[in-house]
Residue frames as qw, qx, qy, qz and C-alpha x, y, z in Angstrom:
[[0.799, -0.017, 0.283, 0.530, -34.20, 1.59, -8.49],
 [0.382, 0.677, 0.221, 0.589, -34.43, 4.72, -10.69],
 [0.317, -0.926, -0.024, -0.204, -34.61, 6.95, -7.61],
 [0.778, -0.500, 0.203, 0.321, -31.48, 5.32, -6.20],
 [0.677, 0.263, 0.291, 0.622, -29.61, 5.83, -9.47],
 [0.114, 0.857, 0.177, 0.471, -30.68, 9.48, -9.59],
 [0.533, -0.842, 0.079, 0.017, -29.41, 10.06, -6.04],
 [0.797, -0.234, 0.280, 0.481, -26.06, 8.48, -6.97],
 [0.498, 0.560, 0.276, 0.602, -25.78, 10.66, -10.08],
 [0.159, -0.938, -0.069, -0.301, -26.41, 13.75, -7.95],
 [0.708, -0.645, 0.182, 0.221, -23.72, 12.63, -5.53],
 [0.761, 0.139, 0.283, 0.567, -21.25, 12.19, -8.41],
 [0.246, 0.834, 0.183, 0.459, -21.83, 15.81, -9.43],
 [0.396, -0.906, 0.102, -0.112, -20.43, 16.91, -6.09],
 [0.845, -0.304, 0.238, 0.370, -17.16, 14.97, -6.47],
 [0.064, 0.848, -0.330, -0.410, -14.21, 16.99, -7.77],
 [0.377, -0.262, 0.820, 0.343, -12.79, 13.83, -9.34],
 [0.442, 0.493, 0.741, 0.113, -15.87, 13.77, -11.61],
 [0.167, 0.857, 0.095, -0.478, -15.66, 17.43, -12.70],
 [0.734, 0.587, 0.149, 0.307, -14.50, 18.42, -16.18],
 [0.561, -0.409, 0.104, 0.712, -11.00, 19.82, -16.40],
 [0.294, 0.899, 0.147, -0.289, -11.25, 23.28, -17.96],
 [0.135, -0.694, 0.555, 0.439, -7.69, 22.98, -19.32],
 [0.208, -0.133, 0.906, 0.344, -8.57, 19.96, -21.46],
 [0.565, 0.469, 0.391, -0.555, -11.96, 20.81, -22.94],
 [0.670, 0.636, -0.240, -0.299, -10.46, 20.29, -26.42],
 [0.575, -0.454, 0.674, 0.090, -8.40, 17.23, -25.49],
 [0.780, 0.292, 0.545, 0.098, -9.40, 15.40, -28.66],
 [0.513, 0.850, 0.037, 0.115, -7.91, 18.15, -30.86],
 [0.324, -0.838, 0.421, 0.126, -4.54, 18.33, -29.11],
 [0.598, 0.539, -0.594, 0.002, -1.34, 16.95, -30.60],
 [0.871, -0.185, -0.420, 0.176, 0.29, 13.97, -28.93],
 [0.460, 0.190, -0.376, 0.782, 2.99, 16.24, -27.50],
 [0.281, -0.435, 0.078, -0.852, 0.37, 18.63, -26.09],
 [0.828, -0.372, -0.286, -0.307, -1.51, 15.74, -24.46],
 [0.802, -0.067, -0.417, 0.423, 1.65, 14.39, -22.87],
 [0.238, 0.330, -0.271, 0.872, 2.71, 17.85, -21.68],
 [0.471, -0.465, 0.018, -0.749, -0.60, 18.61, -19.98],
 [0.889, -0.286, -0.353, -0.060, -0.70, 15.14, -18.37],
 [0.653, 0.089, -0.399, 0.637, 2.77, 15.78, -17.00],
 [0.041, -0.405, 0.173, -0.897, 1.75, 19.20, -15.68],
 [0.698, -0.438, -0.153, -0.545, -1.37, 17.82, -13.99],
 [0.878, -0.152, -0.421, 0.169, 0.57, 14.94, -12.42],
 [0.380, 0.331, -0.410, 0.760, 2.95, 17.40, -10.75],
 [0.400, -0.506, 0.095, -0.758, 0.12, 18.55, -8.52],
 [0.835, -0.271, -0.452, -0.154, -0.31, 15.12, -6.91],
 [0.628, -0.053, -0.527, 0.571, 2.64, 15.11, -4.45],
 [0.014, -0.251, 0.217, -0.943, 1.68, 18.61, -3.31],
 [0.654, -0.358, -0.240, -0.622, -1.89, 17.44, -2.65],
 [0.820, -0.194, -0.521, 0.133, -0.53, 14.55, -0.56],
 [0.355, 0.296, -0.454, 0.762, 1.70, 16.82, 1.54],
 [0.383, -0.409, 0.161, -0.813, -1.23, 18.23, 3.51],
 [0.885, -0.239, -0.175, -0.359, -2.23, 14.69, 4.52],
 [0.500, 0.392, -0.704, 0.316, 1.12, 13.52, 5.94],
 [0.300, -0.336, 0.595, -0.666, -0.17, 13.75, 9.51],
 [0.847, 0.011, 0.195, -0.494, -3.00, 11.31, 8.86],
 [0.812, 0.377, -0.446, -0.007, -0.74, 9.03, 6.84],
 [0.157, 0.467, -0.721, 0.488, 1.69, 9.01, 9.78],
 [0.575, -0.207, 0.494, -0.618, -1.12, 7.99, 12.14],
 [0.925, 0.198, -0.088, -0.313, -2.14, 5.14, 9.82],
 [0.597, 0.465, -0.618, 0.215, 1.46, 3.91, 9.65],
 [0.149, -0.404, 0.689, -0.583, 1.67, 3.93, 13.44],
 [0.790, -0.041, 0.310, -0.527, -1.51, 1.87, 13.73],
 [0.865, 0.363, -0.321, -0.127, -0.18, -0.54, 11.10],
 [0.325, 0.483, -0.720, 0.378, 3.08, -1.03, 13.01],
 [0.450, -0.265, 0.593, -0.613, 1.10, -1.67, 16.19],
 [0.902, 0.141, 0.041, -0.406, -0.98, -4.27, 14.36],
 [0.716, 0.444, -0.531, 0.090, 2.13, -6.02, 13.04],
 [0.069, 0.450, -0.724, 0.518, 3.69, -6.06, 16.50],
 [0.632, -0.115, 0.499, -0.581, 0.55, -7.75, 17.86],
 [0.343, -0.009, 0.921, 0.185, 0.73, -10.41, 15.16],
 [0.494, 0.636, 0.429, -0.410, -1.98, -8.72, 13.09],
 [0.542, 0.271, 0.570, 0.555, -2.25, -8.07, 9.38],
 [0.127, 0.444, -0.095, -0.882, -2.57, -5.10, 7.03],
 [0.391, 0.427, 0.802, 0.145, -5.64, -5.52, 4.82],
 [0.089, 0.226, -0.246, -0.938, -6.36, -3.24, 1.87],
 [0.338, 0.508, 0.777, -0.154, -9.95, -2.98, 0.64],
 [0.156, 0.500, -0.168, -0.835, -11.03, -1.41, -2.64],
 [0.686, 0.497, 0.528, -0.067, -12.85, -1.71, -5.96],
 [0.572, 0.812, 0.062, 0.101, -11.66, -1.15, -9.51],
 [0.486, 0.655, -0.336, 0.471, -8.40, 0.77, -9.81],
 [0.365, -0.684, 0.407, -0.483, -8.31, 1.38, -6.05],
 [0.927, -0.229, 0.255, -0.154, -8.64, -2.34, -5.35],
 [0.870, 0.405, -0.110, 0.258, -6.00, -3.24, -7.93],
 [0.201, 0.747, -0.402, 0.490, -3.53, -0.82, -6.37],
 [0.625, -0.545, 0.416, -0.373, -4.10, -2.41, -2.95],
 [0.988, 0.046, 0.147, 0.012, -3.57, -5.90, -4.37],
 [0.654, 0.625, -0.231, 0.359, -0.39, -4.72, -6.14],
 [0.101, -0.744, 0.468, -0.467, 1.09, -3.18, -3.00],
 [0.820, -0.356, 0.366, -0.260, 0.30, -6.32, -0.99],
 [0.958, 0.270, 0.025, 0.098, 1.88, -8.55, -3.65],
 [0.462, 0.716, -0.340, 0.398, 5.14, -6.57, -3.55],
 [0.466, -0.743, 0.351, -0.327, 5.67, -7.00, 0.19],
 [0.953, -0.213, 0.209, 0.057, 6.85, -10.66, 0.31],
 [0.813, 0.354, -0.007, 0.463, 9.72, -10.29, -2.20],
 [0.174, 0.776, -0.164, 0.583, 10.75, -6.84, -0.95],
 [0.328, -0.633, 0.420, -0.561, 10.46, -7.34, 2.79],
 [0.295, 0.160, -0.931, 0.143, 10.42, -11.12, 3.25],
 [0.494, -0.089, 0.431, -0.749, 6.94, -11.07, 4.74],
 [0.309, 0.224, 0.923, -0.048, 4.52, -13.97, 4.90],
 [0.052, -0.258, -0.591, -0.763, 2.02, -13.55, 2.01],
 [0.331, -0.649, -0.678, -0.098, -0.76, -13.49, 4.61],
 [0.377, -0.411, -0.330, 0.762, 0.71, -10.50, 6.45],
 [0.176, 0.418, -0.073, -0.888, -0.35, -7.87, 3.88],
 [0.343, 0.369, 0.855, 0.125, -3.54, -8.71, 1.98],
 [0.183, 0.185, -0.218, -0.941, -5.33, -6.92, -0.85],
 [0.339, 0.440, 0.818, -0.150, -9.07, -7.45, -1.27],
 [0.125, 0.134, -0.370, -0.911, -10.75, -6.25, -4.46],
 [0.617, 0.276, 0.382, -0.630, -14.50, -6.18, -5.02],
 [0.809, 0.440, -0.179, -0.347, -15.33, -9.13, -7.22],
 [0.889, -0.269, 0.342, 0.140, -12.30, -11.21, -6.21],
 [0.510, -0.357, 0.531, 0.575, -9.23, -12.16, -8.25],
 [0.461, 0.500, 0.620, 0.392, -11.13, -12.03, -11.57],
 [0.049, 0.963, 0.258, -0.058, -11.79, -8.33, -10.97],
 [0.450, -0.603, 0.296, 0.589, -8.07, -7.58, -11.17],
 [0.305, -0.053, 0.661, 0.684, -8.20, -8.08, -14.94],
 [0.132, -0.385, -0.609, -0.680, -11.83, -7.28, -15.74],
 [0.329, -0.200, 0.275, -0.881, -14.63, -5.30, -14.12],
 [0.137, -0.291, -0.944, 0.069, -17.18, -7.39, -12.21],
 [0.237, -0.472, -0.313, -0.789, -20.56, -5.72, -12.57],
 [0.608, -0.625, -0.243, -0.425, -22.18, -4.64, -9.32],
 [0.758, -0.142, -0.489, 0.408, -19.41, -5.91, -7.03],
 [0.275, 0.176, -0.300, 0.896, -18.42, -2.47, -5.75],
 [0.401, -0.417, -0.134, -0.805, -22.02, -1.68, -4.84],
 [0.797, -0.359, -0.463, -0.143, -22.27, -4.45, -2.24],
 [0.270, -0.695, 0.486, -0.456, -21.46, -3.70, 1.39],
 [0.908, -0.238, 0.254, -0.235, -22.26, -7.32, 2.25],
 [0.873, 0.403, -0.208, 0.177, -19.60, -8.67, -0.13],
 [0.223, 0.660, -0.510, 0.506, -16.81, -6.94, 1.81],
 [0.613, -0.464, 0.431, -0.472, -18.18, -8.26, 5.11],
 [0.990, 0.076, 0.045, -0.113, -18.27, -11.79, 3.68],
 [0.722, 0.511, -0.330, 0.331, -14.65, -11.58, 2.48],
 [0.054, -0.641, 0.525, -0.557, -13.37, -10.14, 5.76],
 [0.814, -0.306, 0.319, -0.375, -15.16, -12.92, 7.65],
 [0.957, 0.259, -0.110, 0.068, -13.48, -15.46, 5.36],
 [0.443, 0.596, -0.450, 0.496, -10.13, -13.88, 6.28],
 [0.668, -0.504, -0.487, 0.250, -11.11, -14.28, 9.96],
 [0.128, 0.679, -0.122, 0.713, -10.60, -10.58, 10.68],
 [0.604, -0.492, -0.512, 0.362, -9.62, -9.86, 14.30],
 [0.208, -0.970, -0.104, 0.069, -9.05, -6.84, 16.51],
 [0.623, -0.461, 0.314, 0.549, -5.30, -7.22, 15.87],
 [0.553, 0.356, 0.510, 0.555, -5.67, -6.36, 12.18],
 [0.003, 0.526, -0.033, -0.850, -5.44, -3.04, 10.33],
 [0.459, 0.549, 0.667, 0.209, -7.99, -2.42, 7.55],
 [0.060, -0.447, 0.151, 0.880, -7.45, 0.40, 5.04],
 [0.509, 0.637, 0.576, -0.060, -10.30, 1.29, 2.70],
 [0.236, -0.282, 0.402, 0.839, -9.32, 2.80, -0.65],
 [0.356, 0.673, 0.641, 0.097, -11.76, 4.67, -2.92],
 [0.292, 0.157, 0.203, 0.921, -11.02, 7.58, -5.24],
 [0.262, -0.600, -0.417, -0.631, -14.62, 8.78, -4.98],
 [0.029, -0.213, 0.630, -0.746, -14.64, 8.15, -1.25],
 [0.622, -0.013, 0.223, -0.751, -18.13, 6.66, -1.40],
 [0.512, 0.171, -0.790, -0.290, -17.77, 3.05, -2.64],
 [0.795, -0.371, 0.023, -0.480, -20.31, 0.84, -0.78],
 [0.907, 0.065, -0.379, 0.172, -17.95, -2.19, -0.81],
 [0.408, 0.334, -0.459, 0.715, -15.34, -0.15, 1.08],
 [0.398, -0.449, 0.205, -0.773, -17.87, 1.37, 3.47],
 [0.906, -0.238, -0.189, -0.294, -19.24, -2.08, 4.31],
 [0.801, 0.130, -0.438, 0.386, -15.77, -3.41, 5.03],
 [0.163, 0.390, -0.402, 0.813, -14.81, -0.49, 7.25],
 [0.625, -0.422, 0.036, -0.656, -18.10, -0.72, 9.16],
 [0.947, -0.156, -0.274, -0.054, -17.54, -4.40, 9.85],
 [0.614, 0.278, -0.452, 0.584, -13.91, -3.85, 10.84],
 [0.154, -0.478, 0.313, -0.806, -15.03, -1.35, 13.46],
 [0.814, -0.356, -0.046, -0.457, -17.50, -3.81, 14.98],
 [0.915, 0.021, -0.338, 0.220, -14.67, -6.34, 15.32],
 [0.518, -0.819, 0.089, 0.230, -12.38, -3.77, 16.97],
 [0.753, 0.174, 0.217, 0.596, -9.80, -3.76, 14.16],
 [0.178, -0.578, 0.068, 0.794, -7.86, -0.57, 13.45],
 [0.518, 0.658, 0.523, 0.160, -9.10, 1.37, 10.41],
 [0.155, -0.507, 0.213, 0.820, -7.83, 3.93, 7.92],
 [0.582, 0.648, 0.491, -0.001, -9.06, 5.26, 4.59],
 [0.278, -0.290, 0.388, 0.829, -7.71, 6.85, 1.42],
 [0.409, 0.735, 0.539, -0.032, -9.98, 8.98, -0.79],
 [0.402, 0.080, 0.277, 0.869, -9.38, 11.62, -3.46],
 [0.157, -0.664, -0.355, -0.640, -12.25, 13.91, -2.50],
 [0.039, -0.235, 0.517, -0.822, -12.84, 16.07, 0.57],
 [0.569, -0.059, 0.392, -0.720, -15.53, 15.08, 3.08],
 [0.443, 0.151, -0.821, -0.328, -15.49, 11.53, 1.74],
 [0.808, -0.325, -0.125, -0.476, -18.17, 9.15, 2.99],
 [0.867, -0.003, -0.455, 0.203, -15.59, 6.48, 3.85],
 [0.221, 0.462, -0.459, 0.726, -13.81, 8.92, 6.17],
 [0.579, -0.462, 0.139, -0.658, -16.66, 8.61, 8.68],
 [0.970, -0.176, -0.074, -0.152, -15.88, 4.93, 9.18],
 [0.790, 0.241, -0.324, 0.462, -12.11, 5.14, 9.72],
 [0.575, -0.656, -0.204, 0.444, -9.99, 6.23, 12.66],
 [0.206, -0.603, 0.259, 0.725, -7.73, 8.27, 10.40],
 [0.627, 0.652, 0.427, 0.009, -8.84, 9.50, 6.98],
 [0.342, -0.304, 0.405, 0.791, -6.52, 10.55, 4.17],
 [0.450, 0.767, 0.441, -0.121, -8.34, 12.86, 1.74],
 [0.395, -0.262, 0.405, 0.782, -6.17, 13.87, -1.22],
 [0.436, 0.757, 0.293, -0.388, -7.93, 16.45, -3.37],
 [0.503, -0.103, 0.589, 0.625, -6.46, 15.62, -6.77],
 [0.292, 0.527, -0.034, -0.797, -9.19, 17.53, -8.62],
 [0.791, 0.493, 0.130, -0.338, -10.54, 16.91, -12.09],
 [0.701, -0.124, 0.582, 0.393, -8.79, 14.49, -14.42],
 [0.056, 0.386, -0.470, -0.792, -7.64, 15.45, -17.93],
 [0.351, -0.143, -0.795, -0.474, -10.07, 12.73, -19.10],
 [0.485, -0.368, 0.154, -0.778, -13.26, 13.38, -17.16],
 [0.857, -0.281, 0.147, -0.406, -13.89, 10.83, -14.42],
 [0.863, 0.264, -0.407, 0.139, -10.90, 8.63, -15.30],
 [0.501, -0.797, 0.273, -0.199, -9.62, 8.25, -11.74],
 [0.943, -0.032, 0.073, 0.323, -6.94, 5.76, -12.82],
 [0.474, 0.668, -0.083, 0.568, -4.96, 8.92, -13.66],
 [0.033, 0.602, -0.399, 0.691, -4.16, 11.53, -10.94],
 [0.729, -0.454, 0.187, -0.477, -6.31, 9.87, -8.31],
 [0.989, 0.011, -0.127, 0.069, -4.71, 6.48, -8.98],
 [0.545, 0.494, -0.369, 0.568, -1.25, 8.03, -8.86],
 [0.284, -0.612, 0.338, -0.656, -2.04, 9.63, -5.52],
 [0.902, -0.309, 0.091, -0.287, -3.30, 6.36, -4.06],
 [0.902, 0.220, -0.243, 0.280, -0.21, 4.49, -5.28],
 [0.274, 0.585, -0.403, 0.648, 2.10, 7.06, -3.69],
 [0.526, -0.532, 0.311, -0.586, 0.27, 6.86, -0.35],
 [0.987, -0.119, -0.023, -0.108, 0.26, 3.06, -0.38],
 [0.691, 0.425, -0.369, 0.454, 4.02, 3.16, -1.06],
 [0.077, -0.605, 0.411, -0.678, 4.40, 5.37, 2.02],
 [0.767, -0.399, 0.183, -0.467, 2.25, 3.19, 4.27],
 [0.994, 0.003, -0.097, 0.046, 3.79, -0.19, 3.44],
 [0.619, 0.470, -0.351, 0.523, 7.40, 1.05, 3.27],
 [0.140, -0.603, 0.395, -0.679, 7.30, 3.11, 6.47],
 [0.847, -0.353, 0.124, -0.377, 5.49, 0.30, 8.32],
 [0.952, 0.130, -0.196, 0.195, 8.10, -2.25, 7.26],
 [0.336, 0.556, -0.416, 0.637, 10.89, 0.08, 8.38],
 [0.456, -0.555, 0.269, -0.641, 9.05, 0.31, 11.70],
 [0.931, -0.264, 0.167, -0.191, 9.28, -3.44, 12.30],
 [0.515, -0.586, 0.577, 0.243, 12.96, -3.86, 11.41],
 [0.830, 0.389, 0.383, 0.112, 12.75, -4.85, 7.75],
 [0.485, 0.807, -0.064, 0.331, 15.28, -2.19, 6.73],
 [0.671, -0.502, -0.006, 0.546, 18.87, -1.44, 7.81],
 [0.176, -0.345, 0.241, 0.890, 20.06, 2.06, 6.89],
 [0.565, 0.436, -0.024, -0.700, 18.30, 2.35, 3.52],
 [0.216, 0.295, -0.888, -0.280, 18.83, -1.27, 2.50],
 [0.827, -0.098, -0.097, -0.545, 16.11, -3.92, 2.03],
 [0.028, -0.485, 0.857, -0.170, 17.82, -6.50, 4.21],
 [0.589, 0.068, 0.737, -0.325, 14.88, -8.92, 4.25],
 [0.550, 0.473, -0.384, -0.572, 14.77, -9.19, 0.45],
 [0.848, -0.005, 0.520, -0.103, 13.92, -12.69, -0.79],
 [0.014, 0.546, -0.663, -0.512, 16.50, -13.87, -3.39],
 [0.753, 0.264, 0.544, -0.260, 14.03, -15.73, -5.59],
 [0.775, 0.608, 0.116, 0.123, 15.89, -15.22, -8.89],
 [0.754, 0.125, -0.016, 0.645, 19.40, -14.54, -10.20],
 [0.117, 0.689, 0.027, 0.714, 18.93, -10.77, -10.16],
 [0.558, -0.745, 0.003, -0.365, 17.82, -10.80, -6.53],
 [0.902, -0.247, -0.071, 0.347, 20.71, -13.08, -5.53],
 [0.536, 0.343, -0.026, 0.771, 23.12, -10.49, -6.94],
 [0.206, -0.740, -0.043, -0.639, 21.19, -7.69, -5.23],
 [0.803, -0.582, -0.120, -0.043, 21.39, -9.59, -1.95],
 [0.806, -0.058, -0.068, 0.585, 25.16, -9.93, -2.18],
 [0.282, 0.494, 0.024, 0.822, 25.52, -6.24, -3.00],
 [0.483, -0.760, -0.123, -0.417, 23.32, -5.31, -0.03],
 [0.856, -0.429, -0.088, 0.275, 25.70, -7.26, 2.20],
 [0.615, 0.234, 0.010, 0.753, 28.63, -5.40, 0.61],
 [0.031, -0.678, -0.097, -0.728, 26.99, -2.01, 1.19],
 [0.650, -0.701, -0.137, -0.258, 26.00, -2.77, 4.78],
 [0.846, -0.467, 0.079, 0.243, 29.37, -4.16, 5.85],
 [0.177, 0.905, -0.356, -0.149, 31.85, -2.54, 3.44],
 [0.634, -0.297, 0.679, 0.220, 33.42, -5.87, 2.49],
 [0.160, 0.381, -0.645, -0.643, 34.47, -6.89, -1.05],
 [0.734, 0.128, -0.291, -0.600, 32.19, -8.89, -3.33],
 [0.621, 0.149, -0.769, 0.001, 33.78, -12.31, -2.79],
 [0.087, 0.041, -0.770, 0.631, 33.60, -12.00, 1.00],
 [0.515, 0.083, 0.207, -0.828, 29.99, -10.86, 0.84],
 [0.738, 0.157, -0.494, -0.433, 29.16, -13.81, -1.41],
 [0.414, 0.133, -0.856, 0.279, 30.87, -16.22, 0.98],
 [0.133, 0.056, 0.653, -0.744, 28.83, -14.95, 3.94],
 [0.625, 0.129, -0.123, -0.760, 25.64, -14.94, 1.86],
 [0.698, 0.117, -0.681, -0.189, 26.21, -18.63, 1.20],
 [0.264, 0.074, -0.812, 0.515, 27.16, -19.33, 4.84],
 [0.305, 0.112, 0.449, -0.832, 23.96, -17.64, 5.97],
 [0.290, 0.316, 0.899, 0.091, 21.97, -19.86, 3.60],
 [0.113, 0.483, 0.535, 0.684, 20.79, -16.89, 1.57],
 [0.292, -0.838, -0.448, 0.105, 19.59, -14.87, 4.55],
 [0.361, 0.662, -0.052, 0.655, 20.89, -11.34, 3.93],
 [0.403, -0.806, 0.096, -0.423, 20.11, -9.98, 7.39],
 [0.897, -0.415, 0.107, 0.104, 21.86, -12.87, 9.14],
 [0.780, 0.297, 0.018, 0.551, 24.92, -12.55, 6.91],
 [0.102, 0.784, -0.083, 0.607, 25.20, -8.84, 7.77],
 [0.625, -0.717, 0.162, -0.263, 25.02, -9.50, 11.51],
 [0.950, -0.105, 0.058, 0.289, 27.62, -12.29, 11.19],
 [0.595, 0.468, -0.026, 0.653, 30.01, -9.86, 9.51],
 [0.081, -0.777, 0.073, -0.620, 29.31, -6.82, 11.69],
 [0.634, -0.647, 0.265, -0.330, 29.49, -8.66, 15.02],
 [0.293, 0.505, -0.810, 0.054, 32.00, -11.37, 14.01],
 [0.583, -0.151, 0.657, -0.452, 29.79, -14.24, 15.12],
 [0.174, 0.026, 0.954, 0.244, 28.49, -17.59, 13.90],
 [0.303, -0.274, -0.614, -0.675, 25.26, -18.21, 12.01],
 [0.472, -0.512, -0.714, 0.072, 23.54, -19.48, 15.15],
 [0.320, -0.412, -0.345, 0.780, 24.72, -16.53, 17.23],
 [0.050, -0.006, -0.277, -0.960, 23.57, -14.06, 14.56],
 [0.389, -0.409, -0.691, -0.451, 20.13, -15.67, 14.50],
 [0.460, -0.531, -0.609, 0.368, 19.89, -15.41, 18.30],
 [0.212, -0.258, -0.103, 0.937, 20.97, -11.75, 18.27],
 [0.198, -0.157, -0.450, -0.856, 18.35, -10.90, 15.66],
 [0.447, -0.484, -0.737, -0.153, 15.69, -12.75, 17.58],
 [0.393, -0.495, -0.466, 0.619, 16.48, -10.79, 20.76],
 [0.083, -0.277, 0.081, 0.954, 16.51, -7.54, 18.77],
 [0.497, 0.567, 0.543, -0.370, 13.13, -8.39, 17.14],
 [0.678, 0.524, 0.415, 0.306, 14.76, -8.26, 13.70],
 [0.106, 0.992, -0.065, 0.002, 16.41, -4.84, 14.02],
 [0.805, 0.293, -0.208, 0.472, 20.05, -5.06, 12.86],
 [0.092, 0.713, -0.272, 0.639, 21.07, -1.83, 14.63],
 [0.651, -0.601, 0.216, -0.412, 20.02, -3.30, 17.96],
 [0.984, -0.063, -0.055, 0.156, 22.38, -6.26, 17.51],
 [0.571, 0.581, -0.244, 0.526, 25.47, -4.04, 17.21]]
């Protein structure tokens, strides 16, 4: 056990996310303004670090779209902050894009309880990820994306290994070069965010990088399956008063009609924004609009 721990400690020494930031060696003596300023400066480097990985992110998006078109799912897999970010991105898809909650899934080592509190030892188990993917009935149609700032989390490695044996598509997101998880994914995103202002606190730059990449993957994938018209979220689910108003304004923007007319069509379409837009743009009935969208696989432009 001690030998294993020593090997892990040695591995941590090689990770840039674990290095000390030379600019913040006296972090505890800085003023609040100085701390905020240096955090802001360090955060600016994150989008630039992501830029070099756009090709691999593009490939992951393409695989995700292919999975969706085959009736498959997007499954995020991570531990700690990485896992929480995957769960968060998955949770935002149903209200934003009108997806079934089972279409984008976030798995975090230790289960739902781990979202609020660390579950000791969960991230160190490859078998736990296999068990959870089996419970989800993973198939070759699915897309599995492993997320780990260190790039070496056993839970993520175990999940990616199993996904490959099933024939599922795989991708990975790490914040260190030559990450261990990269060896188990078809396309590996390695964002070198470097040392954190607070040594080893990868919820900072590394977490920001992961969130930005997850935003890219889910948003671009949803655009790729017809969930967006122009730059409007036309499959938004109006689950509260604010979203009802947003829905009506989306109809206004898409069709250039006044508020009252947009509201009338929103009601006629039974709260379905996309159907209301097609009704207005093609001057058709609710039933005809639904048929047009079905033939166009949900793409509004293809109904025009």
